[in-house]
C-alpha positions as CSV (number, residue, x, y, z in Angstrom):
1,X,24.4,15.9,2.7
2,X,24.4,14.6,-0.9
3,X,23.8,16.5,-4.1
4,X,20.3,17.4,-5.2
5,X,18.3,19.2,-7.8
6,X,17.6,23.0,-8.1
7,X,13.8,23.5,-7.4
8,X,11.1,22.1,-5.2
9,X,10.7,18.4,-4.3
10,X,9.2,16.7,-1.3
11,X,10.1,14.2,1.4
12,X,7.3,11.7,1.6
13,X,7.2,8.6,3.9
14,X,9.4,6.2,2.0
15,X,8.4,2.9,3.6
16,X,11.3,1.1,2.1
17,X,12.0,-0.7,5.4
18,X,9.3,-3.2,4.4
19,X,11.5,-4.8,1.7
20,X,14.9,-3.2,1.5
21,X,16.6,-6.0,3.4
22,X,14.8,-8.7,1.5
23,X,17.2,-10.5,-0.8
24,X,16.2,-11.2,-4.3
25,X,14.3,-14.5,-4.6
26,X,13.4,-16.3,-7.8
27,X,9.6,-16.5,-8.2
28,X,8.2,-19.9,-9.1
29,X,7.1,-20.6,-12.6
30,X,3.4,-20.5,-13.4
31,X,1.3,-22.5,-15.9
32,X,0.3,-19.7,-18.2
33,X,2.1,-16.5,-19.3
34,X,0.5,-13.5,-21.0
35,X,3.2,-11.7,-23.0
36,X,2.1,-8.3,-24.5
37,X,3.5,-7.2,-27.8
38,X,3.8,-3.7,-26.4
39,X,6.0,-3.4,-23.3
40,X,7.8,-0.2,-24.4
41,X,7.3,3.3,-25.6
42,X,6.8,3.4,-29.3
43,X,5.2,1.1,-31.8
44,X,4.0,-2.4,-30.7
45,X,6.2,-5.3,-31.8
46,X,5.0,-7.4,-34.7
47,X,3.8,-10.8,-33.5
48,X,5.8,-13.7,-35.0
49,X,3.8,-16.6,-33.6
50,X,0.2,-18.0,-33.8
51,X,-2.0,-20.3,-31.9
52,X,-0.6,-23.8,-31.7
53,X,3.1,-22.9,-32.2
54,X,5.7,-24.4,-30.0
55,X,8.2,-21.9,-28.5
56,X,11.5,-22.2,-26.7
57,X,12.5,-20.0,-23.8
58,X,14.3,-16.9,-25.1
59,X,12.8,-17.3,-28.6
60,X,11.8,-14.0,-30.3
61,X,8.0,-14.0,-30.5
62,X,7.6,-10.3,-31.3
63,X,9.8,-8.3,-33.7
64,X,10.5,-4.5,-33.3
65,X,8.3,-2.8,-35.8
66,X,9.8,0.6,-36.6
67,X,12.5,2.9,-35.2
68,X,11.0,3.2,-31.7
69,X,10.1,-0.3,-30.9
70,X,11.5,-3.4,-29.1
71,X,11.7,-7.2,-29.5
72,X,9.7,-9.5,-27.3
73,X,10.8,-13.0,-26.2
74,X,9.2,-16.1,-24.8
75,X,9.7,-16.3,-21.0
76,X,9.4,-20.1,-21.0
77,X,9.3,-23.1,-23.2
78,X,5.7,-24.1,-24.1
79,X,2.8,-23.8,-26.5
80,X,1.0,-20.7,-27.8
81,X,-2.6,-21.4,-26.8
82,X,-3.9,-18.0,-28.0
83,X,-3.1,-14.6,-29.3
84,X,-5.7,-12.1,-27.8
85,X,-6.3,-8.6,-26.8
86,X,-5.4,-8.4,-23.1
87,X,-5.1,-5.7,-20.4
88,X,-1.7,-4.4,-19.4
89,X,-0.6,-2.6,-16.2
90,X,-0.4,0.7,-18.1
91,X,-4.2,0.7,-18.6
92,X,-5.0,-0.5,-22.1
93,X,-5.4,-3.7,-24.0
94,X,-2.8,-4.8,-26.5
95,X,-2.1,-7.9,-28.6
96,X,-0.9,-10.6,-26.2
97,X,0.6,-14.0,-26.7
98,X,-0.7,-16.6,-24.2
99,X,1.9,-19.4,-23.6
100,X,1.1,-22.6,-21.7
101,X,4.4,-23.7,-20.1
102,X,5.5,-27.2,-20.9
103,X,5.3,-29.2,-17.6
104,X,8.8,-30.5,-18.2
105,X,10.3,-27.0,-18.4
106,X,11.7,-26.0,-15.0
107,X,13.3,-22.6,-15.8
108,X,16.6,-23.5,-17.4
109,X,18.0,-21.5,-20.3
110,X,21.1,-22.2,-22.3
111,X,23.6,-19.3,-21.8
112,X,26.9,-18.5,-23.3
113,X,30.0,-16.7,-21.8
114,X,31.2,-14.0,-24.1
115,X,34.1,-11.6,-23.8
116,X,32.4,-8.3,-24.5
117,X,35.7,-6.4,-24.9
118,X,36.5,-8.2,-28.1
119,X,33.2,-7.1,-29.7
120,X,32.8,-4.1,-32.0
121,X,30.4,-1.3,-31.1
122,X,28.1,-2.3,-33.9
123,X,27.9,-5.9,-32.6
124,X,27.3,-4.7,-29.1
125,X,24.4,-2.4,-30.1
126,X,22.9,-5.2,-32.2
127,X,22.9,-7.6,-29.2
128,X,21.2,-5.0,-27.1
129,X,18.5,-4.5,-29.8
130,X,18.0,-8.2,-30.3
131,X,17.6,-8.8,-26.6
132,X,14.6,-6.4,-26.5
133,X,16.1,-4.3,-23.7
134,X,14.2,-1.2,-22.6
135,X,14.5,1.3,-19.8
136,X,13.7,-0.6,-16.6
137,X,13.2,2.4,-14.4
138,X,9.6,2.7,-15.7
139,X,10.0,4.8,-18.9
140,X,10.6,1.6,-21.1
141,X,12.3,3.6,-23.9
142,X,14.1,1.1,-26.2
143,X,17.7,1.0,-25.0
144,X,19.3,0.5,-28.4
145,X,17.8,3.8,-29.6
146,X,19.0,5.6,-26.5
147,X,22.5,4.2,-27.0
148,X,22.7,5.7,-30.5
149,X,22.0,9.4,-29.9
150,X,22.1,12.0,-32.6
151,X,24.0,14.5,-30.4
152,X,27.5,14.4,-29.1
153,X,27.6,13.0,-25.5
154,X,30.4,12.7,-23.1
155,X,28.7,11.3,-20.0
156,X,26.8,8.1,-19.3
157,X,24.7,8.5,-16.1
158,X,23.3,5.5,-14.4
159,X,20.1,6.2,-12.3
160,X,20.3,4.4,-9.0
161,X,18.3,7.0,-7.1
162,X,15.1,4.9,-6.8
163,X,13.3,7.9,-5.2
164,X,9.8,6.4,-5.5
165,X,8.5,5.4,-2.1
166,X,8.2,1.6,-1.2
167,X,10.3,0.4,-4.2
168,X,13.5,-1.4,-3.5
169,X,14.2,-3.6,-6.6
170,X,17.0,-1.3,-7.8
171,X,18.4,-1.1,-4.2
172,X,18.7,-4.9,-4.1
173,X,20.3,-5.3,-7.5
174,X,22.9,-2.6,-6.6
175,X,23.7,-4.5,-3.4
176,X,23.7,-8.0,-4.9
177,X,24.8,-7.5,-8.5
178,X,27.1,-4.4,-8.3
179,X,29.9,-5.9,-10.3
180,X,27.5,-6.9,-13.1
181,X,26.0,-3.4,-13.2
182,X,29.4,-1.9,-13.4
183,X,30.3,-4.1,-16.3
184,X,27.0,-3.3,-18.0
185,X,27.8,0.4,-17.6
186,X,31.2,-0.2,-19.2
187,X,29.6,-1.9,-22.2
188,X,27.1,1.0,-22.7
189,X,30.0,3.5,-22.4
190,X,31.9,1.6,-25.1
191,X,28.8,1.8,-27.4
192,X,28.4,5.5,-26.7
193,X,32.1,6.2,-27.1
194,X,32.3,8.0,-23.7
195,X,34.9,7.7,-21.0
196,X,33.0,9.2,-18.1
197,X,30.5,7.2,-16.2
198,X,28.5,8.5,-13.2
199,X,26.2,6.4,-11.0
200,X,23.8,8.5,-8.8
201,X,22.4,6.8,-5.7
202,X,20.4,8.4,-2.9
203,X,22.0,8.5,0.6
204,X,19.3,6.3,2.1
205,X,21.0,3.3,0.4
206,X,24.6,3.4,1.9
207,X,25.1,-0.4,1.3
208,X,24.3,0.1,-2.4
209,X,26.8,3.0,-2.5
210,X,29.5,1.0,-0.8
211,X,28.9,-2.0,-3.1
212,X,29.1,0.0,-6.3
213,X,32.2,1.9,-5.1
214,X,33.9,-1.4,-4.2
215,X,33.0,-2.9,-7.6
216,X,34.3,0.2,-9.5
217,X,37.4,0.8,-7.3
218,X,39.9,0.0,-10.1
219,X,37.9,1.8,-12.8
220,X,38.9,5.5,-12.8
221,X,36.2,6.4,-15.4
222,X,33.4,5.5,-12.9
223,X,32.3,7.8,-10.2
224,X,29.5,6.9,-7.7
225,X,27.8,10.1,-6.6
226,X,25.9,10.3,-3.3
227,X,22.6,12.1,-3.7
228,X,20.3,13.6,-1.1
229,X,17.2,11.5,-0.4
230,X,14.5,13.7,-1.9
231,X,11.6,13.1,-4.4
232,X,11.8,13.2,-7.4
233,X,15.6,12.8,-7.3
234,X,15.5,10.0,-10.0
235,X,13.7,12.1,-12.6
236,X,15.9,12.5,-15.6
237,X,16.4,16.2,-15.6
238,X,16.7,16.5,-11.9
239,X,19.3,13.6,-11.8
240,X,21.4,15.2,-14.5
241,X,21.5,18.5,-12.7
242,X,22.3,16.9,-9.3
243,X,25.1,14.7,-10.8
244,X,26.6,17.1,-13.4
245,X,25.3,20.6,-12.8
246,X,24.0,20.6,-16.4
247,X,20.6,21.8,-17.4
248,X,18.7,20.0,-20.2
249,X,17.1,22.6,-22.6
250,X,13.4,22.9,-22.5
251,X,11.7,20.4,-24.7
252,X,15.1,18.7,-25.5
253,X,16.4,15.2,-24.8
254,X,19.2,14.7,-22.2
255,X,21.7,14.1,-25.1
256,X,21.4,17.9,-25.8
257,X,23.2,18.4,-22.5
258,X,25.8,15.7,-23.5
259,X,24.3,13.0,-21.2
260,X,22.6,9.7,-21.7
261,X,20.7,8.3,-18.7
262,X,20.0,4.7,-18.1
263,X,18.6,2.9,-15.1
264,X,20.9,0.5,-13.1
265,X,18.5,-2.3,-13.9
266,X,19.0,-1.6,-17.6
267,X,22.7,-1.8,-17.2
268,X,22.3,-5.2,-15.6
269,X,20.1,-6.3,-18.5
270,X,22.7,-5.1,-21.0
271,X,25.4,-7.1,-19.1
272,X,23.3,-10.3,-19.2
273,X,22.4,-9.9,-22.9
274,X,26.0,-9.2,-24.1
275,X,27.9,-11.6,-21.8
276,X,25.4,-14.4,-21.4
277,X,23.2,-14.0,-24.5
278,X,20.1,-13.6,-22.4
279,X,17.2,-11.6,-23.7
280,X,15.0,-9.6,-21.4
281,X,12.6,-12.3,-20.2
282,X,12.5,-11.5,-16.4
283,X,13.1,-8.7,-14.0
284,X,13.2,-7.9,-10.3
285,X,9.9,-6.6,-8.9
286,X,9.2,-5.3,-5.4
287,X,6.0,-6.7,-3.9
288,X,5.2,-4.6,-0.9
289,X,2.7,-2.6,1.1
290,X,-0.2,-4.4,2.8
291,X,1.0,-7.9,2.1
292,X,2.0,-10.6,4.5
293,X,5.3,-11.3,2.8
294,X,7.0,-8.2,1.3
295,X,9.7,-9.3,-1.2
296,X,12.0,-8.5,-4.1
297,X,11.2,-11.2,-6.7
298,X,12.9,-12.2,-9.9
299,X,9.8,-12.8,-12.0
300,X,9.4,-14.0,-15.6
301,X,7.7,-11.5,-18.0
302,X,4.0,-12.4,-18.5
303,X,3.3,-13.7,-15.0
304,X,-0.2,-12.5,-13.9
305,X,-0.3,-10.1,-10.9
306,X,-2.8,-12.4,-9.2
307,X,-0.3,-15.3,-9.1
308,X,2.3,-13.0,-7.5
309,X,-0.1,-11.6,-4.9
310,X,-1.4,-15.0,-4.0
311,X,2.1,-15.9,-2.8
312,X,2.7,-12.5,-1.2
313,X,-0.7,-12.7,0.7
314,X,-2.7,-9.5,0.5
315,X,-3.2,-8.3,4.1
316,X,-6.3,-6.0,3.8
317,X,-9.9,-6.6,2.9
318,X,-10.1,-3.4,0.8
319,X,-6.9,-3.5,-1.3
320,X,-5.9,-0.9,-3.9
321,X,-3.3,-2.4,-6.2
322,X,-0.8,-0.2,-7.9
323,X,1.7,-1.1,-10.6
324,X,4.8,0.8,-9.6
325,X,5.0,3.1,-6.6
326,X,2.5,5.4,-4.9
327,X,3.6,8.7,-6.6
328,X,3.8,7.7,-10.3
329,X,2.4,4.2,-10.3
330,X,-0.9,3.2,-12.0
331,X,-3.9,1.8,-10.1
332,X,-5.1,-1.5,-11.4
333,X,-8.7,-2.5,-12.1
334,X,-7.9,-6.2,-12.6
335,X,-5.2,-8.6,-11.3
336,X,-5.2,-10.4,-14.6
337,X,-2.6,-8.0,-15.9
338,X,0.9,-9.5,-16.4
339,X,4.3,-8.4,-15.1
340,X,5.9,-6.5,-18.0
341,X,9.3,-5.1,-18.6
342,X,8.4,-1.8,-16.9
343,X,6.9,-3.4,-13.8
344,X,9.1,-2.1,-11.0
345,X,6.7,-2.9,-8.2
346,X,3.3,-4.3,-7.2
347,X,2.1,-2.2,-4.3
348,X,-0.9,-3.0,-2.1
349,X,-2.6,-0.1,-0.2
350,X,-5.6,-0.2,2.1
351,X,-8.6,2.1,2.0
352,X,-7.0,4.6,4.5
353,X,-3.9,5.0,2.4
354,X,-5.5,5.4,-1.0
355,X,-6.9,8.8,-1.8
356,X,-10.4,9.2,-3.0
357,X,-10.6,11.7,-5.9
358,X,-14.4,11.6,-6.4
359,X,-14.7,15.1,-4.8
360,X,-12.2,17.9,-4.3
361,X,-12.1,21.4,-2.9
362,X,-11.4,24.7,-4.7
363,X,-7.9,25.9,-4.9
364,X,-6.8,27.9,-1.8
365,X,-4.2,29.9,-3.7
366,X,-1.6,28.9,-1.1
367,X,1.2,28.2,-3.7
368,X,2.3,25.0,-1.9
369,X,2.2,23.1,-5.2
370,X,4.3,25.8,-6.9
371,X,6.9,25.6,-4.2
372,X,7.0,21.8,-4.5
373,X,7.2,21.6,-8.3
374,X,10.7,20.4,-9.3
375,X,10.2,21.8,-12.8
376,X,9.4,25.3,-11.4
377,X,6.0,25.4,-13.1
378,X,2.5,26.6,-12.0
379,X,0.5,23.5,-11.1
380,X,-2.4,25.3,-9.5
381,X,-2.9,27.4,-12.6
382,X,-2.9,24.3,-14.8
383,X,-5.5,22.6,-12.7
384,X,-7.8,25.6,-12.7
385,X,-7.3,26.0,-16.4
386,X,-8.6,22.4,-16.9
387,X,-11.6,23.1,-14.7
388,X,-12.4,26.2,-16.7
389,X,-11.9,24.5,-20.1
390,X,-9.0,26.8,-21.0
391,X,-6.7,24.0,-21.9
392,X,-5.2,25.5,-25.0
393,X,-4.0,28.5,-22.9
394,X,-2.0,26.0,-20.8
395,X,0.4,25.2,-23.7
396,X,1.7,28.8,-23.5
397,X,2.3,28.3,-19.7
398,X,4.5,25.3,-20.5
399,X,2.2,22.5,-19.1
400,X,3.9,20.0,-21.5
401,X,7.1,20.3,-19.4
402,X,5.4,18.7,-16.4
403,X,7.0,15.4,-15.5
404,X,3.9,14.2,-13.7
405,X,5.8,13.4,-10.5
406,X,2.8,14.1,-8.3
407,X,4.5,16.5,-5.9
408,X,1.8,19.0,-6.4
409,X,-1.0,16.6,-5.5
410,X,1.0,15.3,-2.5
411,X,1.3,18.8,-0.9
412,X,-2.1,20.3,-1.8
413,X,-4.0,21.1,1.5
414,X,-7.3,21.2,-0.4
415,X,-6.8,17.6,-1.6
416,X,-7.0,18.5,-5.3
417,X,-5.9,15.9,-7.9
418,X,-3.6,18.4,-9.6
419,X,-1.4,15.9,-11.5
420,X,-4.5,14.1,-12.8
421,X,-5.8,17.5,-14.2
422,X,-2.5,18.0,-15.8
423,X,-2.5,14.6,-17.4
424,X,-5.9,15.4,-18.9
425,X,-4.6,18.7,-20.3
426,X,-1.5,17.1,-21.8
427,X,-3.5,14.2,-23.4
428,X,-5.9,16.7,-25.0
429,X,-3.1,18.9,-26.3
430,X,-1.2,15.9,-27.8
431,X,-4.4,15.0,-29.7
432,X,-4.4,18.5,-31.2
């Protein structure tokens, strides 16, 4: 049995068998790309191009604007045909550059081969910043900021748990690109000035564990930790406890516990940026669920969902499309949204699998949600507080510590949308 976190958690149907053995394939280029200026937590990038401009693949078309922001790059060579407000998978419209691909462009990009060991820490950090790398596990926090913490840290922790059901993109890169992930981890450790690297992987991915251990066999600073398969094992605070035994103080960043956490996909992106000079213009996406051809696809940023799903072949007449996984993903109202840096998966569910939240029952006071909460909170109290309009009282009960994992909604026998209630409460409290 692998290591795990302290409280709660669930064991949902993981359904990873649909795509876990599907090797990464390069998705074909499309004619038009929709590249949002906000694909990260923080302030949107400042658009550097206008309608009619010619752009080259990898060219910076959006510049980080502020401390918490990230650069954006052209995924292909082509012409800017418009700059518009366009929907994104996270549910709102942002300034978006529409690029029409030059027909002669077939996907090539000029890369360099650089010895990262000869570069100074400042140079490495600047490369990561310029490449527009963000957290690829879904949080999309700018990586160059995370690699310059204000606190003293002594551990770099790579998240290879991939506990979200259905998703296998991290699994595949750990199997197929283990050596590059390990090199990316070493680069990040050099930037942070730490000598201890831990890679946490759930025990339902034995081939990924073996690949990473083999790749790091001669690197004593790296330890691959086998974790129990449990949801939400990959949540930051839960992962830190499972791998190090450390507890992140309430309301604090992981660096307060001496740890910086990055996704394995982020480590791969750092490797490609530093060694090859490649900005973040593509990522691996799991396309799964009720589709004819489940796959793990390397897709250029800006590719519309509808183009991807046309190839994957939706296999239900009543599809519900989710960006991400079923627990923390976001349901989509249009397939015009593009793949962005944070798109880990495109999941298709049918009517029988997708819950209907139009009506719900009263709380049964069974405490199942409290038992399942990995943060040891009171989800049932939070949901009733929202229904009664006593949202300000919930701040005192620590509702802001909820990680929105959805365990509470999953186990609720009354079918209450508890995590949705909590999201409403947190949004209202943030607005003040």
